[in-house]
N, C-alpha and C positions, 0 to 999 in steps of 0.2 A: 584496614582501609588502604587502598592504593594511595601512595603519597602524592601530594600536589607537585612536589619537586620532580618526581619521575615523569608525570604526564606533561608538565611544563617543558621538560627537556625534549620530550617527543614533539611537542608543538614547535619548539625551536628548531627542529630538524635533526635531532640526534639520530644516529644510525640505528636501525633495528638490530636486535641481536642476531648473529649469524644462524643460519638454519642448523648447522652442526651443533650449536649450543642448545637449540630447541630440541633436537632429536636426542641429545644426551640427557636433557632434562626429562624427556618423555620416558627414556629407558629407565631412569632412576626412580620413577614414580609409578605406582599402580594406577590404573584408571580411576579407581575409587578415590584415592588420595588426591589425584589431580583434579577430579571433578569437584571435590569439596573446596579445594583452594581456588579453582578457577571460577566457581560460582560466586564466591564473595568478591573476587577481583572484578568480575563482569558486572555484578549488580552495583557495586560502588562506583565503578568507572562510568556506567550509564548515568548515574545520578550526578556525578561530577561534571557531566556535559550539559547540565541544565542551569540556566541563569538563575541567580539568587541563592543557589545552594552554597552553604558554608564550605570554603576550600575549593570551589569549582575552578576549572581550568579555562573557562569561557567568560572571563570577567566582563567583556564588552556586551554580553548578552543580557537582554531584559529579563526580569524576574519571571520565572515560569516558562520561559521559552526553551524548548529542547533543541540543542544545536546538533546538527548531523555529525559533525566532526570538528575538532580543534584545527584541522588543516585549513590553511588560508591560501596556499599555493600548490599547484600541481598535485591534486586538484583543489580548488577552493570550495570547501563544503561548509564554510562558516555561515550557514543559513539555517532557518527553521522550516522544515517541511511539514505540512499538515499530516501527511500519511505516516512518516517516520515518527513524528511526535506522538500520534495517537497509538501506534503500536508499542512504542516505548512506555508510555504512560499506562497502557493496558497491562503490560507486564508488571509495572510498579504497583498498580492498584490490586492486582492479583496477589502480589507479595504482601500487601497490607491485609488482605482477606485471609491469607495463609498464616498470618501472625509473624512474618519475618520482621525483626526489630532493627531499626536504625534510630539514632538519637539526635537531639538538638534540632538545629535548623534543617538537618538532613532526614528528619523523620519522614516516613513515607506519607503520612497524612498531610504534613505541611507541603510536601512536594506535589501531591495531587491537587491540593487546594490552590496552590500557586498556578499550576497548569490550567485549572478551570478558569481562573480569573484572566489569565493570559489569552485563552481562547475566546472568552467573551469580548475582549478588546479586539482581537484579530478578526472576528466576524464583521466588525464595522469598518475595517480598513478598505477604502476604495482602491482598486488595483487594476491591472491590465485586463483581468477577466471580467470586471464589472464592479458593481457595488452591492451592498445588502438590500437597498431599496431601489426599485420596487420588486425586482424579480430574482434577487438572491444570487445573481451570477458571480459575484465576487467570492462566494464560498468555494467555488471551483478552482481558485488560484492555488497552485501547488506549493509555492515557497515564498518566504518573506525574508528580509534581513533579520538578523538575530535579535534586533531590538524591537521587532514587531512592525516595522515600516515596510511600505510596498517596494517590491523589486520590479524594475521597469524593463529589464533586459529581455532579449529574445529567449523564448522557452517553449516547451511543449505544454500548452494550456488549451482548454481546461483539463484538470485531472479529477474525475468524478469519484475516485475512491476515497479521497480525503474526508468529505463530509460524512460519508457512511461510516468510516472507521472511527472518526471522532465521536459520532453519535453513540456507537457501541461502547466506546471507552467511557464516555460520560455516564451512560446507563450502568456500567459496571461500578463507577464511582458512586452512583446513587445507591447501588446495592450495598457497597461498603458502608455508606452513611446509615442506611437502614439497620445494618447489623450492629452499629456502634452507638446510635443516638435514638432514644425513645421519641424525640420530637421530629424524627426524619420525615414523615409524610408531609408536614407543612413546609419544611425546608426544601425538600425535593420538588414539591408541587409548585411552589411560588418562585423558587430561585433556579433550580437546575432544569426543570422541565422546559421553560421557555428557551434556554440555550440549546437543549437537545432538539426541540421542535424546529428551530431554524434549520438545522441540518437535515431533519426528516423531511421538511418541506422541499429542500433542494433535491434530495434523493427521489422523492415522488414526482417532482417536476422534470428532472433531467435524466432519469435512468435510461430512457430510450434514445438518448443522443450520443454521438460518438465523443470520445475523449481519449487522452493519452493514457497508456497503460502504466503499471507501477514502475516499469523501468524507464519511462519517459521517452520512449522511442517510437512506439506504434500507435497511430490514431485509428481507433475503431471501437469495437466492443470487446472488452477484456473479461475473461472468465473470472479473474480475481476481483476486479471491480464489481462485476454484476453479482457475484456471490456476497461480497461485503454489503452491497445495497439490499439484497434480499434479507440478510441477517438483520440489518439495521431496522428495516420496516417491520419485520416480525417481532423483534425485540420491542420496538416502539409501540406496536399494538398491544402487547402484553403489559407494558408499563402504563399505557394509557388507561387500561382497565384497572390496573392496580391503584392508580391515582384518581380514578373517577374522571378521566379526561376523555377527549375524543382525539383521534389521530386520523384525519381524513386522507393524507397522503399514504398512510400505511395500507390502504385498500389496494395499492398497486402490487403488493407482495405476490399474489397468485399469478399475475402476469409475468413478473420477473422469474418466478419458479418455472413457468411454462417455457420462457425464453431459454433459461439455462438447460432445461431437460431436452430440448429439441434441436439445439444448434451447435453444440460444441464437441460432440463425440466423433472421433475419427475411427470409423469401423475398420477401415483397411489397416491403419497403423496401430490400432488397439491402444489409443491414448486420447486424453482430453486436449483439445486445441486451446492454445493460450489466447488467441485473438481471432475474431471474425470481422467481416465487413471492413477490412482494412486493405489498403493498397500496399501490398508487400511483395518484395522481390527476394528470391533465394532464402525464404524462411520456411522451415519445416513445421513450425509451431510446436515443436518439442521444447518444453520450457518449464521452469520451476513455478511459473504462475499458478497452475492448477494445484500443485502440492501446497503452496502457501495458502491458497483458497480453502482447501480441505482442512488445513490447520486452523484457519480463522473460523470456519464453520463448525469445528469440533465441539461436540457436546457429549459429555460422558453418559448422558441419559438417552442419546439418540440411537436408533437402530441403524444398521448399515444401509438400509434402503430408504432412509429419510430423504426428503426432497432436496435439502441442502447437502451437497456431496460430502460425505463423511470420510475420515481416514480409512475406516474398515471397508468401505465400498470397493467392490472389485475393480471399478474403473480407476480409482485412486491407486490401487496396488499395481495395476497394469501400467498406468502412466509413470509411476515411480520407477518401474523396471526400464521402460523405454528411455526415460530421461537420464537415469543414472548410467545406463549402458552407452549412451551417446558420448560420454566423456572418458570411457575406459582406455581407448586408444587415441584419444584426441590430445590429452595432456601428457607430455613426456613424463611428468612427475608421477603419473599413475602407473607407469611401467606396464601398460597393456594388461592390467589385472583383470582376470575373468571373474564372473559371478560364481559364488556369492561373496567375493572379496569386496569390502567397502572401498570407495575411492573418493578423492576430492571431486566435488561437483561445481558447476558454474550455473549461470542463468539459463543459457541455451547454447547449443553447439555452434551456431553461426556468429556468436558474439565477437566483436572486434574492439570493444572499449578497453583501453589500456592493453591492447594486444590479445584480449580474450582470455581471461584467467579463471581459475576456481575462486569462489567466494566463501568466506566463513559463514555468511547468512544461509546460503543454499545448502552447504554441507551439514550445518546444524538442522536445517529443515528436513534433510533426508533422514536424519535420526528421529526428530520429533514426531513426524507424521507416523512413523512406525511404532513409537511408544504409544501414541494415541490409539492406533489400530489395535495394538496389543491389549490395551486397557478395555477397549470396547468388546473385543473377542472374549476376553476373560469374564467380563460382566455378563455377556450373553451366554457363555458356556458352550459355544459352538462356533465353528468356522465353516462357511460354505465355499468350497472351491468349485468355481464354474469355468466355462470356456474362456471368459475374459481374464480371470485372475490366475488361471493355471500356469502360464509361463513364469509369473512371479514366484509362485509357490515351488515350482520344479527347480528353480535356481537354489532354493534353500533346502528343500527336501526332495531329492530327485525321484524318489519312488512314489510321490503323491499322485493321486488321480482325482478326477472330478467326483464330488460327493460332499457329504456333510460329516465333519469331524467334531467330536465332542471333547470337552475338557472339564473335569478330569476324564481321561480315556485316550482314544487314539488321536486327539487333537493336541495333546500336551507337547509332542515333538514339534509341531508347527509353531506353537506359541513360544517355545524355547528358542526356536530358530529365528523368529522375528526379533525377539529381545537381543539375541546375540548379534544379529545383523545391525540393529540400531546402535548397539554399543560400539560396533566397529567404526561407524561414522564419527562418533565422538573420539575414538582412539586416533583416527586420522587427523582430526582437528588438534588433538593433543600433540601429535608428532610435529605439526607445523605451527605451533604457538610458541612465541619467544618465551624465554624463562621468566620475564617480568609479567607475563600474562596479558599484555595488550593485544587487542585484535584489530587489525587493519580491515579495510574493505575486502582486499583480494590477496591471493597467494600466487606468486609467479609460476606460470604453468611449467616452466623448465627447471628453475633453480629451487623452487619451494620457498623463496624469500617472501616475507610479507611485503605487499606493495599497495599502491594507490593510497586513498585517504587513511590517515592514521587514527587510531582509537575511535573507530566508527561506532556510534551509539547503537545503531541497529544490530551490528555484530554482537555487541555485548548483550543486548536484549534477547537475541536469538539463542545465545548460549544458555542464558538463564531459563528461558521457557522450556528448552529441550531438557535441561536437568530437572526442572520441576516435574515434567511429565514422566521422566524416568523414575522419579521418587514417588510417583502417585499423587502429586498435588495437581488437582484439576480445577479450572475456573468454574464459577457457578453456571448452571444451565441457563442458556439464553432462550430456550424454547424450541430447539430444533425438532423435538419429537412431538410438539404440540399440534393440535388440529390446525391452528393458524399457519404454522410453518409448512404443513403438508397439504395445504389447500392449493392445488395447482389448476389453473384455468384449463378447460378442455380445448379451447381454441386460443392460440397465442395472438395477442393484440399489441400494437405499439402505442396504445393510449397512455396518457400521462395525466397527472393531477396538476391543475393550474393553481400554482401557489402565489401568483403575483399579488403584491401589496399586503401580504400576510406576514412578511418578515419584519422583525422588530429587534432593536438592540436590547440586551439584558442589562439594564441600568443597575440592578441590585448586585451585580458582580463587577461593577466598575466600568462597564462599557459607556462610551460617550454617546449622547444623542446623535442621530444621523439626520441629515437634511432629507426632507420628503418632497422634493419638487415634482411637478407633474412631468412624467416622462412617457414617451411612446416608442414603439419598437420599429426598427428598420432592419432589413437583412441585406448585407453587402456581399455580392458574389463576384468572384474573379474566374474568368475562363483562361487558364494558363497551364500548359503542359510542363511540369517541372522536370528538370534533368537530374542526374545522379547527384545526391548530396544537397539538393536545393529544397528550400522551404519558403513558403509565402507568408508575408507579414503585412501589417497595415499601420500607418501613422495618420494622425488627424488632429484637428484643432479643438479637441475636447479631452478631458482628463482620462477617460477610458482608453483613449488612443495616444496618450503620452503628451498632449498639448504641443505637438511638433509636426513639421512636415519634412524634416531633414535630419534629425538626430538619431544616429544608429543605436544609441544607448537606450532609446525609448521605443524601439520597434515592438509591436504587439503581434503575437502570433495569431494568424487567422485560419490556419490550415485545419479544416474540418472536412471529413470525407464522405458524408452521406450522399452527396450528389456526384461523386467522382466515378467516371467510367473511362475506359481507354479512348473511346470516341468523343467523350465530352468531359474533359478534365476541369470540372467546375468546383471550386472551393468556396466556402461561405463562412460568414460569421454573423450571428444575430447580435444586435446591440440596442440597449435601451438608452435613449438620448433625450436631452431637454426638449419638451414638446414645442414644435413650431420654430426651433432654432436650426438654421442650416448648418450642415457639417461639411467642412472641406477636408478631403482625405486623399492619400496616395497609397498604392500598393508597393511593397518592397520585396525583392527576392534575395534571400541569403544563401550564398554558397558556403555550406559548412566546411567544405574541404579546405578552402583557402581563406575562410572568414571574410569574404567580400560581400558588399551590399550593392544591389542595383535598385535605385529609386526611379520611379516614373518621372518623366519630364513634364508632365501635366498633372493638374489637380482634378479631382472629381468632386461633385457636390451631391449631397443627399438632403432630403427635406422631410424630417420627422413630422408626422401628422400633428395637428393642433391638439391641445388638451381636450380630453373628452372623446376624441376620435380613436376608436380601438382598431382601426385598420392597420395591418402590418404592411409596410411598403417595402418592396424588394427592388434592388438596383443590381444590374449586371454590367461588368466591364470586361471587354475582350482584351486581354493582356498579351495576346500572341505577338504583337509587333511593338509593344511599348518599351521593350528593353533592348532593342537593336540599335 
């Protein structure tokens, strides 16, 4: 196990091992021996970043909360993100199912049980995105302090991938319970299902609204988020049948499948778009987002043409090529390597965060999605090379042509090439991993030095899952090949399920009761043309809006884009407020370039309808001249 002393030194700011040492270490180890050692380091390091774990390096974190990184400065990642936590715990519960052993307070079963209780508490925390009651909006809050309390700072919110990912993780935990406990149906039905159902309600109610993407930068409709939502509702419908329950929001799955199928493919560029319906400038939408989506949708039992985009789908392979190629001559560290040489990859080519660097997460994803595809092709016994996937295959096997290749037979060379290519991405990670095995968030694009947040939990989890897939360890099927998953609406609709007043705290898992006052909905709109680096926020005299009219530490992001056009830059936020109680509020503009805020000089007032009045009241403020 990675020593607490070592990671504590990293937290304290100890210098990373020089790249030359990492490269020398890579030279002295075969890929196989490095993988075996790095797997154990990564798994244990991810666990040590969870509160309540024996020997953890995040002592201030609450029990069961997954901390993104021990880093508290430059950057401060000492928070718990719903998305990162769900993906980390999904990895951990899979290891539990695979039979990977850890002992004592660090046993995988204890870790997932503590996570489950922490999430039950977190669901009830009223936050800037809202509350659990009556409309579940608080479930869309992306991050909290590591002790499970609300974070009031300006942020990209809501983020709708979190509830979907958490629901899938909790259903995987339920699967692990079923496999280990003969009394599981009662436990899962009465304890776990209510927790899962809160998140499914949120997905069914808000799948058709804009939210921030997994990189927390673009507000629109994300392919990754929408894919996670589709999987969660399909999984939920199957679990509902299994438990003799009903899942009304799960009926939205065919609409989500229709939306995914008809809106994200870029025919001209031959890749899946990361985001649509977003106000973006200078973005190609070449992104790791669809690759991570295909990995999350991966089901070893699925066919390549399943409704949920699978790793072996031609569109995934085409996107992989376009995305990887975008970094070949972008990062000096890649030395203009041509295909099929593997390279370090980043999130997207226009990235400027920390100077725009390769990430360990994304480079591991470049490998994992190919291991997934290799497994699916092997199981099917054939590979179909079509017009869409041909450029990908020709990089690996230049003489390949469109057609069907069988394995064993003429498809064996293609399978071997995919496996070799995937191994290459892990070899690249090996080259740029310090000798102590810690994985930061990023790798400097010029020097190859690890940079940004230290000991990133998601980096460790990404390495573990990539190695698992390489080793042939696959998670349980979530139903991607089922009739439910492949039921796609003939006509796409933006309809959603109204889950209001059906959310409830899960007291059996330690959640506290939540107040259930009568609340009614208002929609607050701001007409304002933002400049470069500007975002719009709101403050007001209610807890959802920070209980302030002037405090910059409590500004609440309001930027939603459904109503934004060049000629009508109208941002909005829906809010459930105490019925009949006037709201005083102001809009705020944040210039993220110099971190300055402009508050309005005047207040506005909204008047939520009285209790029992279901009318949604909308208010519009023309902010064009409010900040001059």
